[in-house]
SERO-4910 file (N, C-alpha, C, O; in steps of 0.05 Angstrom, whole numbers):
BEGIN
 pado doro    nc1    nc2    nc3   cac1   cac2   cac3    cc1    cc2    cc3    oc1    oc2    oc3
  Met    A   1305   2129   1583   1314   2105   1572   1331   2107   1545   1353   2097   1548
  Glu    A   1328   2116   1522   1339   2128   1506   1371   2131   1508   1390   2120   1498
  Lys    A   1368   2150   1526   1402   2145   1545   1418   2123   1556   1442   2120   1556
  Ile    A   1396   2105   1568   1407   2076   1575   1417   2059   1544   1438   2047   1537
  Val    A   1394   2064   1534   1402   2048   1499   1431   2055   1489   1450   2042   1483
  Ala    A   1425   2083   1490   1457   2104   1476   1477   2079   1488   1486   2061   1474
  Arg    A   1482   2083   1522   1503   2077   1538   1506   2054   1540   1526   2046   1553
  Gln    A   1491   2038   1529   1496   2005   1528   1505   2001   1506   1528   1993   1509
  Tyr    A   1498   2003   1483   1514   2009   1457   1547   2019   1450   1566   2010   1437
  Lys    A   1541   2046   1468   1566   2058   1474   1590   2037   1479   1611   2035   1466
  Asn    A   1580   2021   1505   1599   2006   1524   1610   1973   1512   1629   1959   1520
  Arg    A   1585   1967   1483   1585   1948   1468   1601   1952   1443   1611   1933   1430
  Asp    A   1604   1982   1435   1628   1990   1421   1648   1983   1427   1664   1969   1416
  Ser    A   1648   2000   1460   1680   2000   1468   1694   1970   1468   1717   1967   1459
  Val    A   1677   1948   1480   1696   1923   1483   1695   1913   1458   1714   1898   1452
  Gln    A   1677   1919   1439   1688   1902   1407   1719   1913   1403   1741   1901   1403
  Arg    A   1713   1942   1398   1744   1961   1395   1768   1952   1411   1791   1949   1403
  Gly    A   1759   1949   1435   1783   1943   1455   1793   1906   1439   1817   1907   1431
  Ala    A   1779   1881   1434   1778   1856   1414   1787   1864   1397   1806   1849   1396
  Val    A   1790   1876   1383   1800   1886   1355   1826   1899   1355   1842   1890   1338
  Gly    A   1834   1914   1367   1851   1929   1381   1880   1909   1390   1903   1914   1383
  Ser    A   1873   1891   1403   1893   1877   1419   1918   1869   1403   1916   1869   1378
  Lys    A   1942   1864   1415   1959   1863   1398   1975   1828   1408   1974   1817   1430
  Ile    A   1986   1821   1388   2007   1798   1403   2032   1800   1404   2046   1801   1384
  Ala    A   2043   1802   1431   2071   1803   1422   2093   1785   1413   2092   1761   1409
  Leu    A   2117   1808   1412   2136   1802   1389   2152   1773   1398   2160   1756   1382
  Ala    A   2155   1773   1423   2154   1743   1427   2142   1718   1420   2148   1695   1414
  Asp    A   2115   1738   1427   2088   1698   1418   2096   1696   1392   2101   1675   1381
  Arg    A   2099   1729   1375   2095   1731   1347   2129   1699   1335   2128   1682   1317
  Trp    A   2144   1704   1350   2175   1689   1343   2170   1659   1347   2176   1639   1333
  Arg    A   2157   1661   1375   2157   1628   1382   2134   1610   1365   2138   1587   1357
  Gly    A   2107   1626   1361   2096   1617   1338   2110   1621   1306   2114   1598   1297
  Phe    A   2115   1635   1292   2134   1631   1272   2152   1613   1277   2145   1599   1259
  Val    A   2177   1597   1292   2184   1583   1301   2178   1559   1298   2188   1545   1281
  Ser    A   2157   1551   1318   2145   1525   1321   2127   1524   1280   2130   1504   1267
  His    A   2116   1543   1271   2105   1534   1255   2125   1524   1230   2117   1505   1216
  His    A   2148   1536   1223   2176   1529   1205   2181   1493   1222   2181   1471   1210
  Arg    A   2182   1495   1240   2191   1467   1255   2169   1445   1239   2173   1429   1220
  Ala    A   2157   1449   1248   2127   1437   1236   2123   1430   1210   2116   1407   1202
  Thr    A   2127   1449   1197   2120   1454   1167   2155   1436   1165   2153   1414   1177
  Leu    A   2172   1439   1159   2196   1421   1154   2191   1393   1162   2195   1373   1147
  Arg    A   2179   1392   1193   2174   1361   1198   2151   1350   1187   2144   1327   1187
  Asp    A   2140   1371   1177   2115   1347   1160   2123   1351   1126   2106   1348   1109
  Ser    A   2146   1357   1119   2148   1351   1093   2172   1330   1088   2178   1320   1067
  Ala    A   2187   1328   1115   2209   1309   1114   2187   1281   1119   2198   1261   1109
  Leu    A   2165   1274   1129   2149   1247   1135   2142   1248   1096   2149   1231   1079
  Arg    A   2129   1270   1092   2116   1263   1068   2140   1255   1049   2136   1235   1037
  Met    A   2163   1266   1045   2185   1247   1029   2184   1219   1046   2186   1200   1030
  Phe    A   2181   1209   1071   2192   1184   1077   2166   1166   1066   2168   1143   1058
  Arg    A   2141   1183   1069   2121   1162   1063   2111   1155   1027   2091   1143   1019
  Glu    A   2134   1166   1010   2138   1162    982   2164   1161    978   2178   1181    975
  Pro    A   2174   1132    977   2199   1137    993   2218   1132    957   2236   1147    950
  Leu    A   2210   1111    942   2206   1107    906   2211   1131    900   2234   1135    892
  Gln    A   2193   1155    903   2196   1178    882   2220   1192    898   2237   1205    884
  Thr    A   2223   1190    927   2245   1212    934   2267   1199    930   2285   1215    930
  Ile    A   2276   1173    926   2298   1152    919   2305   1158    897   2329   1160    893
  Ile    A   2284   1163    869   2287   1176    842   2304   1199    843   2328   1204    841
  Thr    A   2283   1210    846   2283   1248    849   2316   1256    852   2330   1267    835
  Ser    A   2325   1245    886   2343   1247    900   2369   1237    874   2387   1249    863
  Ala    A   2359   1212    871   2389   1192    853   2398   1217    829   2422   1224    826
  Val    A   2370   1230    809   2379   1242    791   2387   1271    793   2396   1282    773
  Ile    A   2383   1286    815   2400   1310    826   2434   1301    834   2453   1310    823
  Ala    A   2434   1282    854   2455   1268    853   2477   1265    830   2499   1276    830
  Ile    A   2465   1249    810   2485   1245    786   2493   1278    779   2516   1287    781
  Ala    A   2463   1298    769   2472   1319    759   2495   1344    773   2511   1359    761
  Leu    A   2490   1341    803   2516   1347    822   2538   1336    813   2559   1348    807
  Ser    A   2535   1316    813   2564   1293    815   2580   1309    789   2597   1326    792
  Leu    A   2571   1300    770   2590   1315    740   2603   1344    747   2620   1347    764
  Pro    A   2597   1354    739   2614   1381    743   2630   1383    769   2653   1393    769
  Ala    A   2618   1374    790   2634   1374    809   2661   1347    816   2679   1344    832
  Ser    A   2648   1333    793   2682   1315    794   2702   1327    769   2726   1324    766
  Leu    A   2685   1339    753   2698   1357    729   2714   1374    743   2737   1373    735
  Tyr    A   2711   1389    762   2720   1413    782   2742   1400    794   2765   1408    788
  Leu    A   2739   1378    812   2763   1363    820   2776   1356    805   2798   1365    811
  Met    A   2777   1342    783   2794   1334    756   2811   1359    760   2830   1358    776
  Val    A   2801   1392    738   2811   1408    736   2834   1422    761   2855   1434    755
  Glu    A   2822   1416    791   2845   1425    810   2859   1406    815   2880   1415    824
  Asn    A   2861   1382    814   2879   1361    812   2903   1367    790   2927   1362    794
  Ile    A   2893   1377    769   2917   1378    751   2919   1418    750   2934   1423    731
  Arg    A   2914   1432    757   2932   1457    774   2950   1448    791   2974   1454    788
  Gln    A   2939   1429    817   2950   1426    833   2986   1405    825   3009   1408    834
  Leu    A   2979   1393    814   3003   1377    792   3018   1395    773   3042   1393    769
  Gly    A   3005   1410    765   3026   1430    746   3045   1453    777   3069   1458    781
  Ser    A   3019   1460    794   3046   1483    815   3059   1460    824   3083   1467    826
  Asn    A   3058   1439    829   3086   1418    843   3105   1423    822   3125   1435    828
  Phe    A   3102   1416    802   3126   1406    782   3136   1437    777   3160   1438    771
  Glu    A   3119   1467    779   3132   1485    768   3157   1495    794   3171   1515    793
  Ser    A   3156   1482    808   3182   1495    829   3204   1472    828   3224   1475    842
  Phe    A   3203   1444    808   3223   1441    797   3235   1448    765   3253   1439    751
  Ala    A   3213   1471    760   3222   1483    736   3249   1497    728   3254   1519    718
  Arg    A   3265   1478    736   3299   1482    730   3309   1488    700   3298   1479    680
  Ile    A   3333   1505    699   3350   1498    678   3366   1480    682   3372   1476    706
  Thr    A   3378   1463    661   3398   1450    672   3419   1449    647   3417   1442    624
  Val    A   3442   1460    663   3463   1464    641   3487   1452    634   3502   1456    653
  Tyr    A   3497   1441    619   3513   1415    609   3535   1435    607   3532   1457    597
  Val    A   3562   1426    620   3587   1433    621   3598   1419    602   3593   1395    599
  Glu    A   3621   1437    581   3635   1406    569   3648   1393    582   3649   1394    607
  Lys    A   3663   1376    567   3675   1352    576   3703   1358    585   3712   1349    606
  Asn    A   3720   1382    563   3745   1384    576   3746   1407    589   3767   1418    592
  Ala    A   3721   1418    598   3730   1440    614   3745   1443    636   3740   1425    652
  Gly    A   3763   1457    645   3789   1447    674   3764   1462    702   3741   1469    696
  Gln    A   3769   1464    716   3760   1475    741   3760   1508    746   3747   1523    760
  Arg    A   3778   1511    730   3785   1547    733   3748   1554    714   3727   1561    724
  Ala    A   3755   1548    691   3734   1558    672   3706   1545    685   3687   1561    685
  Ile    A   3700   1520    696   3675   1513    712   3660   1541    734   3637   1550    736
  Asn    A   3685   1548    746   3689   1564    781   3684   1589    754   3660   1595    753
  Ala    A   3694   1598    743   3684   1621    728   3652   1622    710   3640   1643    706
  Leu    A   3645   1602    705   3617   1595    703   3599   1587    712   3578   1579    702
  Gly    A   3610   1589    743   3591   1588    767   3587   1616    769   3564   1625    768
  Asp    A   3601   1627    770   3607   1664    781   3584   1681    763   3568   1698    771
  Gln    A   3590   1670    738   3572   1689    715   3548   1679    722   3532   1697    726
  Leu    A   3537   1652    726   3510   1645    727   3496   1646    755   3473   1639    754
  Glu    A   3507   1655    782   3493   1668    800   3498   1693    795   3478   1703    805
  Ala    A   3517   1720    785   3513   1743    780   3492   1742    765   3482   1763    774
  Met    A   3477   1734    749   3457   1739    725   3436   1750    751   3437   1738    773
  Pro    A   3418   1773    746   3390   1785    761   3380   1764    756   3372   1754    777
  Glu    A   3375   1752    739   3347   1719    725   3349   1698    740   3330   1683    743
  Val    A   3374   1694    753   3379   1670    765   3375   1665    802   3395   1665    816
  Ala    A   3366   1663    806   3364   1649    834   3387   1631    859   3398   1637    880
  Thr    A   3386   1614    846   3417   1595    852   3421   1587    827   3407   1585    808
  Ala    A   3445   1583    831   3458   1557    813   3486   1533    821   3510   1535    816
  Thr    A   3468   1510    837   3474   1485    842   3493   1480    823   3487   1484    800
  Tyr    A   3521   1469    830   3540   1452    807   3535   1420    820   3533   1412    843
  Ile    A   3535   1408    801   3537   1371    804   3555   1366    786   3549   1363    763
  Ser    A   3581   1364    795   3605   1333    782   3592   1320    765   3568   1320    760
  Ala    A   3609   1309    755   3602   1280    739   3597   1262    751   3578   1246    750
  Glu    A   3629   1263    776   3626   1237    794   3597   1234    810   3588   1211    810
  Gln    A   3583   1250    821   3567   1258    837   3546   1250    813   3539   1226    815
  Ala    A   3537   1263    794   3517   1254    766   3512   1228    768   3489   1221    768
  Leu    A   3530   1209    770   3540   1179    766   3529   1159    787   3516   1138    786
  Thr    A   3542   1179    813   3529   1169    837   3499   1167    833   3488   1145    829
  Glu    A   3488   1187    834   3460   1197    838   3446   1175    819   3433   1157    830
  Phe    A   3449   1174    789   3441   1154    770   3441   1128    781   3422   1113    779
  Lys    A   3468   1123    793   3468   1087    806   3439   1084    824   3425   1064    820
  Ser    A   3430   1106    843   3417   1100    859   3390   1101    859   3373   1096    876
  Val    A   3387   1113    827   3363   1115    822   3345   1104    798   3320   1102    796
  Ser    A   3361   1098    784   3359   1086    755   3355   1051    763   3335   1040    753
  Gly    A   3362   1045    769   3367   1004    776   3395    983    771   3401    960    776
  Phe    A   3409   1013    755   3426   1002    730   3451   1000    742   3470    991    728
  Gly    A   3457   1006    765   3482   1009    787   3499    983    774   3520    987    763
  Ser    A   3485    955    776   3515    932    766   3514    941    734   3535    936    723
  Ala    A   3505    946    727   3517    940    694   3532    971    685   3541    974    663
  Leu    A   3532    993    706   3543   1011    697   3569   1014    720   3577   1036    726
  Gln    A   3580    992    732   3606    988    747   3626    975    720   3651    976    723
  His    A   3612    963    694   3623    963    681   3646    973    658   3665    963    647
  Leu    A   3629   1002    656   3635   1026    647   3663   1037    648   3672   1047    669
  Glu    A   3678   1034    621   3709   1043    631   3709   1078    640   3719   1085    661
  Asp    A   3698   1098    622   3690   1121    631   3666   1125    641   3647   1111    644
  Asn    A   3671   1153    649   3643   1164    667   3627   1178    637   3636   1195    622
  Pro    A   3601   1165    635   3593   1191    607   3579   1211    605   3570   1222    585
  Leu    A   3578   1217    635   3556   1239    645   3562   1267    653   3564   1269    677
  Pro    A   3566   1287    643   3572   1307    649   3568   1319    672   3554   1309    690
  Ala    A   3581   1342    674   3583   1362    700   3559   1377    693   3555   1380    669
  Val    A   3543   1386    709   3526   1409    701   3516   1428    720   3520   1420    743
  Phe    A   3506   1449    719   3489   1464    736   3462   1470    737   3447   1480    721
  Ile    A   3457   1462    766   3425   1460    763   3413   1488    769   3412   1493    793
  Val    A   3404   1508    751   3397   1534    754   3365   1536    756   3349   1524    741
  Glu    A   3358   1555    777   3333   1557    790   3327   1586    775   3342   1604    783
  Pro    A   3309   1594    756   3305   1624    753   3293   1636    772   3276   1624    785
  Ala    A   3301   1662    776   3290   1680    793   3262   1690    783   3260   1714    777
  Leu    A   3236   1674    780   3212   1684    764   3191   1686    773   3191   1667    789
  Ala    A   3173   1695    774   3143   1708    789   3127   1673    789   3135   1654    777
  Glu    A   3109   1674    803   3091   1661    804   3087   1636    783   3094   1613    781
  Gln    A   3073   1654    769   3066   1646    736   3096   1655    714   3109   1674    707
  Ile    A   3095   1625    710   3127   1631    681   3119   1652    667   3095   1657    667
  Asp    A   3137   1669    654   3136   1676    633   3152   1660    604   3176   1661    598
  Ile    A   3140   1652    597   3164   1640    570   3174   1648    554   3194   1637    544
  Gly    A   3163   1677    543   3183   1694    538   3207   1692    549   3226   1682    539
  Gln    A   3206   1707    581   3226   1719    587   3245   1692    596   3269   1695    597
  Thr    A   3232   1662    605   3248   1638    608   3272   1643    575   3296   1642    571
  His    A   3249   1646    558   3271   1643    533   3293   1660    526   3309   1651    510
  Lys    A   3296   1685    537   3318   1709    545   3338   1694    561   3362   1693    556
  Leu    A   3325   1684    582   3342   1675    603   3362   1653    586   3387   1656    585
  Leu    A   3352   1635    574   3365   1606    564   3385   1623    538   3408   1615    538
  Glu    A   3378   1644    519   3397   1650    496   3421   1665    517   3445   1663    510
  Lys    A   3415   1677    536   3434   1690    552   3457   1669    563   3482   1673    565
  Ile    A   3444   1649    570   3464   1630    590   3482   1611    564   3505   1605    564
  Arg    A   3460   1607    546   3485   1592    524   3507   1603    511   3521   1588    496
  Ser    A   3514   1633    516   3536   1656    497   3546   1642    517   3551   1619    511
  Leu    A   3550   1648    542   3568   1637    564   3592   1611    555   3584   1594    539
  Ala    A   3611   1608    563   3637   1605    550   3630   1570    565   3610   1563    580
  Ala    A   3655   1551    555   3646   1522    573   3624   1509    573   3618   1490    588
  Ile    A   3611   1520    554   3575   1507    554   3571   1495    529   3579   1503    507
  Asp    A   3554   1469    538   3550   1447    523   3524   1445    502   3520   1440    478
  Asp    A   3509   1453    526   3476   1454    518   3468   1463    545   3477   1456    567
  Val    A   3448   1480    539   3416   1483    564   3398   1478    555   3394   1480    530
  Gln    A   3379   1467    575   3359   1457    571   3337   1457    593   3342   1456    617
  Met    A   3309   1459    582   3288   1468    604   3265   1462    587   3259   1475    567
  Asp    A   3254   1446    594   3220   1429    585   3206   1448    596   3206   1448    620
  Met    A   3193   1466    584   3174   1487    588   3139   1484    573   3118   1496    575
  Leu    A   3151   1453    552   3120   1462    541   3095   1452    546   3073   1462    540
  Trp    A   3105   1422    563   3092   1404    568   3066   1418    598   3043   1410    603
  Leu    A   3078   1433    607   3069   1450    633   3055   1475    617   3039   1490    629
  Gln    A   3060   1478    593   3039   1505    582   3020   1491    575   2997   1498    581
  Arg    A   3026   1466    557   3003   1452    559   2987   1443    584   2963   1450    581
  Leu    A   2990   1435    598   2975   1430    622   2957   1462    632   2934   1465    641
  Arg    A   2976   1481    628   2958   1502    635   2934   1499    615   2910   1500    622
  Gly    A   2942   1496    592   2918   1509    570   2894   1487    571   2871   1492    566
  Leu    A   2905   1453    581   2881   1443    593   2870   1449    611   2847   1453    605
  Ala    A   2873   1452    631   2861   1467    652   2838   1483    645   2814   1477    644
  Glu    A   2851   1504    641   2836   1533    629   2814   1521    608   2803   1540    597
  Ile    A   2809   1507    603   2787   1492    580   2783   1483    594   2764   1498    597
  Gly    A   2781   1460    621   2770   1456    634   2757   1468    665   2743   1456    682
  Gln    A   2767   1499    665   2746   1517    680   2724   1522    663   2700   1523    671
  Lys    A   2734   1525    634   2699   1533    623   2675   1515    625   2651   1517    630
  Ile    A   2698   1490    616   2677   1466    603   2659   1462    638   2639   1447    638
  Val    A   2666   1474    659   2662   1466    689   2636   1488    690   2613   1484    696
  Leu    A   2649   1512    681   2628   1526    682   2601   1526    663   2578   1535    663
  Ala    A   2619   1512    649   2579   1513    621   2572   1481    635   2548   1480    634
  Leu    A   2579   1465    643   2564   1443    647   2552   1445    675   2534   1429    682
  Gly    A   2561   1465    691   2547   1456    722   2522   1486    717   2502   1488    732
  Gly    A   2527   1508    693   2501   1523    689   2482   1494    682   2464   1489    698
  Thr    A   2485   1478    662   2464   1467    643   2456   1450    662   2432   1452    667
  Leu    A   2468   1430    676   2465   1401    698   2445   1419    718   2426   1407    728
  Gly    A   2453   1454    727   2437   1461    743   2408   1476    742   2390   1481    758
  Leu    A   2414   1478    717   2380   1485    702   2370   1456    704   2347   1452    711
  Gly    A   2381   1442    699   2364   1413    700   2361   1405    715   2347   1385    711
  Val    A   2371   1412    754   2361   1406    777   2340   1431    781   2322   1423    796
  Leu    A   2337   1451    775   2318   1464    779   2293   1460    766   2274   1473    773
  Leu    A   2290   1431    734   2271   1429    723   2266   1406    736   2242   1409    743
  Ile    A   2272   1386    744   2275   1357    758   2258   1372    784   2234   1365    785
  Ile    A   2266   1389    804   2249   1400    828   2228   1406    827   2212   1398    844
  Gly    A   2218   1427    798   2203   1441    788   2178   1425    791   2158   1426    806
  Asn    A   2187   1402    764   2173   1379    762   2161   1369    785   2136   1368    787
  Thr    A   2173   1364    800   2169   1348    833   2148   1362    850   2129   1352    862
  Ile    A   2157   1385    847   2142   1403    870   2118   1407    850   2097   1402    861
  Arg    A   2116   1414    824   2079   1414    805   2071   1392    813   2053   1396    829
  Leu    A   2075   1367    811   2062   1337    824   2045   1342    845   2021   1339    846
  Ala    A   2064   1350    862   2059   1353    897   2038   1371    903   2021   1365    920
  Ile    A   2039   1407    881   2016   1418    884   1986   1409    867   1964   1419    872
  His    A   1993   1386    845   1968   1384    845   1957   1357    864   1933   1352    863
  Ser    A   1969   1346    875   1957   1330    888   1947   1338    919   1933   1327    935
  Arg    A   1959   1357    919   1941   1378    950   1935   1391    941   1951   1409    946
  Arg    A   1914   1401    922   1895   1424    904   1870   1428    926   1862   1450    935
  Asp    A   1861   1400    934   1841   1410    950   1848   1419    971   1830   1433    981
  Glu    A   1881   1418    992   1884   1424   1018   1889   1441   1021   1888   1449   1044
  Ile    A   1900   1466    989   1902   1486    986   1879   1506    978   1882   1531    977
  Val    A   1857   1496    972   1845   1512    967   1824   1513    992   1809   1532    999
  Ile    A   1827   1488   1005   1815   1494   1042   1824   1516   1055   1810   1533   1064
  Ile    A   1847   1515   1055   1870   1533   1065   1867   1558   1061   1868   1573   1081
  Lys    A   1864   1571   1027   1862   1596   1024   1826   1600   1031   1818   1622   1038
  Leu    A   1811   1582   1029   1778   1592   1038   1783   1601   1070   1764   1613   1082
  Val    A   1805   1596   1082   1787   1597   1121   1818   1618   1112   1832   1611   1131
  Gly    A   1831   1633   1101   1856   1658   1100   1868   1652   1101   1879   1663   1121
  Gly    A   1888   1631   1088   1911   1629   1094   1915   1643   1064   1902   1647   1044
  Thr    A   1941   1648   1076   1964   1670   1052   1972   1646   1038   1971   1622   1043
  Asp    A   1987   1669   1011   1995   1652    993   2025   1635   1005   2033   1612   1003
  Ala    A   2034   1662   1017   2069   1653   1031   2060   1628   1054   2078   1611   1057
  Tyr    A   2039   1625   1067   2035   1599   1082   2038   1567   1065   2049   1545   1068
  Val    A   2021   1581   1048   2016   1552   1027   2044   1555   1018   2060   1538   1026
  Arg    A   2048   1564   1009   2081   1558    992   2099   1550   1008   2122   1550    999
  Arg    A   2096   1542   1030   2122   1551   1054   2122   1521   1049   2144   1519   1040
  Pro    A   2112   1497   1047   2120   1470   1054   2127   1456   1032   2136   1434   1030
  Phe    A   2120   1476   1013   2131   1463    981   2164   1466    979   2180   1451    968
  Leu    A   2169   1491    993   2192   1508    991   2210   1489   1011   2233   1483   1005
  Tyr    A   2201   1480   1032   2220   1462   1051   2231   1431   1041   2251   1417   1047
  Gly    A   2204   1426   1019   2197   1396   1011   2227   1402    983   2249   1392    984
  Gly    A   2219   1418    968   2244   1424    960   2273   1437    963   2292   1435    947
  Met    A   2273   1446    980   2296   1445    992   2308   1414   1011   2332   1409   1015
  Leu    A   2291   1402   1018   2306   1376   1033   2309   1367   1006   2331   1357   1008
  Leu    A   2302   1363    983   2298   1334    958   2338   1349    955   2356   1333    957
  Gly    A   2342   1380    950   2368   1378    941   2387   1376    960   2411   1376    952
  Leu    A   2381   1374    986   2401   1368   1010   2402   1336   1000   2420   1328    986
  Thr    A   2388   1326   1007   2386   1285   1003   2407   1289    973   2431   1283    975
  Gly    A   2395   1302    946   2413   1293    931   2444   1302    933   2463   1287    927
  Ala    A   2445   1332    942   2469   1336    953   2488   1319    964   2511   1321    956
  Leu    A   2479   1294    989   2484   1285   1005   2489   1261    982   2513   1257    986
  Gly    A   2483   1248    966   2485   1230    943   2500   1233    937   2515   1214    936
  Ser    A   2510   1257    928   2531   1268    899   2556   1265    920   2576   1254    910
  Ser    A   2558   1273    949   2577   1273    954   2584   1244    961   2608   1238    960
  Leu    A   2567   1228    966   2582   1197    966   2596   1186    940   2614   1169    940
  Met    A   2585   1198    916   2592   1186    902   2612   1199    893   2627   1189    877
  Leu    A   2618   1230    905   2650   1241    898   2675   1229    917   2699   1228    912
  Phe    A   2657   1219    945   2674   1209    963   2687   1167    950   2706   1152    948
  Ala    A   2659   1169    945   2674   1126    928   2682   1134    903   2697   1117    893
  Gly    A   2678   1152    889   2706   1153    866   2728   1168    880   2744   1152    871
  Leu    A   2742   1182    893   2765   1184    898   2771   1169    919   2791   1178    929
  Leu    A   2761   1144    934   2771   1127    949   2768   1114    926   2786   1098    932
  Trp    A   2761   1106    904   2778   1090    885   2795   1086    872   2805   1065    864
  Leu    A   2803   1122    867   2832   1128    845   2854   1128    864   2875   1117    858
  Ser    A   2851   1142    895   2865   1141    911   2894   1125    914   2917   1133    910
  Gly    A   2884   1104    921   2907   1078    920   2929   1072    883   2951   1063    876
  Ser    A   2900   1086    866   2926   1082    839   2943   1101    841   2968   1097    842
  Ile    A   2933   1121    843   2949   1156    838   2970   1150    856   2993   1156    849
  Glu    A   2964   1135    888   2992   1140    907   3007   1118    897   3029   1118    908
  His    A   3003   1094    874   3017   1070    876   3040   1089    852   3064   1092    856
  Leu    A   3023   1100    826   3031   1120    812   3061   1140    819   3083   1147    809
  Ser    A   3045   1144    842   3065   1174    852   3094   1160    860   3115   1172    856
  Asp    A   3094   1141    868   3109   1127    884   3129   1111    864   3152   1105    870
  Leu    A   3116   1104    840   3138   1094    827   3149   1114    812   3166   1107    796
  Tyr    A   3142   1143    815   3157   1166    805   3174   1178    821   3189   1195    813
  Asn    A   3174   1167    848   3190   1183    870   3168   1206    872   3179   1227    867
  Ser    A   3142   1208    876   3136   1241    880   3118   1231    893   3111   1207    893
  Gln    A   3106   1256    908   3097   1266    940   3067   1270    928   3051   1283    942
  Tyr    A   3060   1262    906   3027   1277    899   3015   1260    910   3024   1238    912
  Arg    A   2987   1266    924   2971   1252    922   2943   1269    920   2944   1293    926
  Leu    A   2919   1257    910   2900   1266    901   2884   1281    922   2880   1274    946
  Leu    A   2872   1305    907   2870   1328    912   2832   1319    924   2820   1307    905
  Gly    A   2816   1323    947   2797   1314    943   2785   1346    959   2798   1365    969
  Pro    A   2747   1340    957   2742   1371    955   2735   1380    985   2723   1401    989
  Gly    A   2746   1360   1010   2751   1370   1032   2718   1377   1050   2695   1376   1041
  Phe    A   2726   1381   1069   2688   1391   1094   2679   1414   1076   2659   1412   1062
  Val    A   2699   1439   1076   2681   1461   1059   2672   1449   1028   2650   1452   1019
  Gly    A   2689   1437   1016   2677   1433    983   2650   1414    996   2633   1413    977
  Phe    A   2642   1405   1013   2618   1383   1016   2606   1405   1029   2589   1409   1011
  Leu    A   2601   1423   1045   2584   1444   1044   2575   1465   1032   2556   1481   1034
  Gly    A   2597   1460   1017   2590   1480    991   2571   1467    971   2551   1478    961
  Leu    A   2582   1442    966   2551   1423    950   2529   1415    958   2511   1404    945
  Ala    A   2530   1422    985   2506   1413    996   2490   1442    999   2466   1440   1004
  Ala    A   2499   1465    996   2493   1494    995   2474   1502    968   2452   1514    967
  Val    A   2493   1489    948   2485   1478    923   2457   1475    917   2438   1489    912
  Gly    A   2464   1442    921   2443   1437    931   2418   1448    938   2400   1451    921
  Gly    A   2417   1455    960   2398   1464    979   2384   1491    960   2360   1495    956
  Leu    A   2398   1502    953   2392   1531    943   2375   1529    917   2358   1546    915
  Leu    A   2378   1511    897   2373   1491    877   2343   1482    882   2321   1483    872
  Gly    A   2351   1477    895   2318   1460    913   2305   1480    908   2291   1482    889
  Val    A   2311   1508    935   2298   1526    930   2275   1544    920   2255   1555    928
  Cys    A   2292   1542    895   2291   1563    872   2280   1551    856   2262   1562    843
  Gly    A   2286   1524    851   2256   1499    837   2228   1503    851   2207   1513    842
  Ala    A   2235   1494    872   2209   1508    880   2190   1522    888   2167   1517    893
  Trp    A   2206   1548    888   2197   1574    886   2186   1585    853   2169   1602    847
  Leu    A   2204   1567    837   2182   1580    805   2165   1564    802   2151   1569    783
  Ala    A   2156   1534    818   2135   1528    807   2108   1527    824   2085   1522    818
  Val    A   2121   1532    846   2101   1546    859   2089   1571    853   2069   1579    865
  Ala    A   2102   1585    835   2102   1614    836   2086   1616    809   2077   1638    801
  Arg    A   2084   1586    793   2075   1584    762   2055   1576    768   2041   1584    749
  His    A   2038   1562    784   2016   1542    788   2000   1544    816   1980   1531    822
  Leu    A   2016   1565    833   1991   1565    855   1966   1587    855   1944   1588    866
  Lys    A   1981   1607    832   1968   1636    829   1936   1622    810   1916   1636    806
  Asp    A   1940   1592    800   1913   1578    782   1895   1573    803   1870   1575    800
  Ile    A   1906   1565    826   1883   1551    844   1884   1573    858   1901   1586    870
  Lys    A   1844   1578    849   1833   1594    872   1804   1585    878   1790   1572    863
  Pro    A   1797   1593    901   1776   1586    917   1744   1592    907   1735   1614    910
  Arg    A   1728   1571    894   1706   1578    879   1678   1591    894   1659   1597    880
***
């Protein structure tokens, strides 16, 4: 009898050990993982739609916070683009003396082209300069009454410099050109371009400072929103922990909620930037046409919009993580 009872206990233990030792296939785990994430994302989106006023207000604040550094960044990039466009026209104008003969002009042209610092030297006669001035100035009828041509012959010299123009090197080239014969004056206005570069550098630093400050503000906004959501779902969190739910399981819907808030804020910021560019582009194009320029306003592009969405989503996840890590540990089942 004792042997029969011992055999029954042995069989029961083996059955229990078999149940405990059973394993779930990796594919089933992956399907369950993806299914739970999909359900959590859908539930987080539905919770946002159930509270439209709070969602709109929070997303609008995030959109404004992201739009300010993004718009300033676009302004700096447009200033840099404007400077790079004019750098290609940063040429030296060499005015030839009025009484200089053709032989002296030819010799001057040969000397300019022989300089290693000069890429090209294009000669424009006084007659060509007057014809071009009549066509672009709008005073063609008034200039016909002039007895003599007041414009001198010029050489347009393009320096063979690097992409970033060195002012010291440019001044040395100007002094070298002034030492040549048959030259009345040499001009190259580069001061405004240096000021433009200085403004662009200051703008970049302001973008970094403003972006960091407003990014911290976005973290606080999303963190406060998630904190309120945690307190409103406190009883639900306690029940989940009572039945064995882990902190990662509890944390997941709040992370998705923060990410969705960040993405909706980034979407609103993108719409604001697009509307602002659309509003300004017409005036910029009209002003550019008045100066016979092909300059057009530079937008963020598709990559820029993706980057803005990535920043918004990342800030949302980080803000939610900080809030959950701070408040979730205080919620414990009694």
